[in-house]
N, C-alpha and C positions, 0 to 999 in steps of 0.2 A: 108977888106972884107965888103960889105955892104948887108945888108938883106932887101929884099923887101918883102913886104904883098902885094898881089894882089889877086882879087876877079878873081875865076876861071870862070865864068861867062860872066862876062861884061868887064873884064881885068882894070878895075880901080885899078889904083895904092892906098892902101889904109893907107900906109906910109912906111917909110925907115928907116933903122938902118945902119948909117953910122961910128959909132966908129969901130975900128979896134982891140980893146981888148974884145968884146963881144963874149962868146963862146956860145957853143949849149948848154951847162948845163944852164947858165943863163938865154935863151931862152926857158928853158924848154923842149927842143925837146928829154931830156932823158926819157920823160914820155910817147912817143908816140911808139907804138908797131912797129917794120919792117915794116908791110903792110902799116900802116900810115904815117909812114917817105916816103917811097915810093910814095904813092898818095900824100902828102901834100909838101914834101919838093924838091926843083931842085937846083941842082950845076950845076952852070953855068961855062964856060970854063976860064972866067977871074976871078975866084974865088968869085965871089957873089952867092949868094942865095937867090931863089924865094920862099916865102912862100904862099900857096893857102889858103886863108881865103875868105869866104863869106861875102860881103858887105850887109851893113842893107839894101839897096834897094832890092837886089836879094834875100835877106833872107826873106823879106815879100813877094815879088810875089811869092816865092817858096812855103811859108805857106799859101798864099791866093790860090793857082794854082798848088796843089801838082803834079797835071800832068805834067808839067813842067820838073820835075826831071828828067823824063824819058829821056828825048831829050838831046843830047850833049852838046850844047851851048844854053839854051833855050833863054836867054834875049841879044841874039847879033841880 
């Protein structure tokens, strides 16, 4: 199982964990509510997991321009 961290706005790959022994507890997923898990984590058919995490560039852009948060993919 690979865990890929990807920005939901610009689709930049932020990082990837390919260690097969990593579990959801080690990743801290147990701290998320069911709603957060549904919004943040995607389970792919091949067994990989994609976690949506806002990259620094998009975070700065959204903080400087809050109106962008109203758009679906504001920075694409």
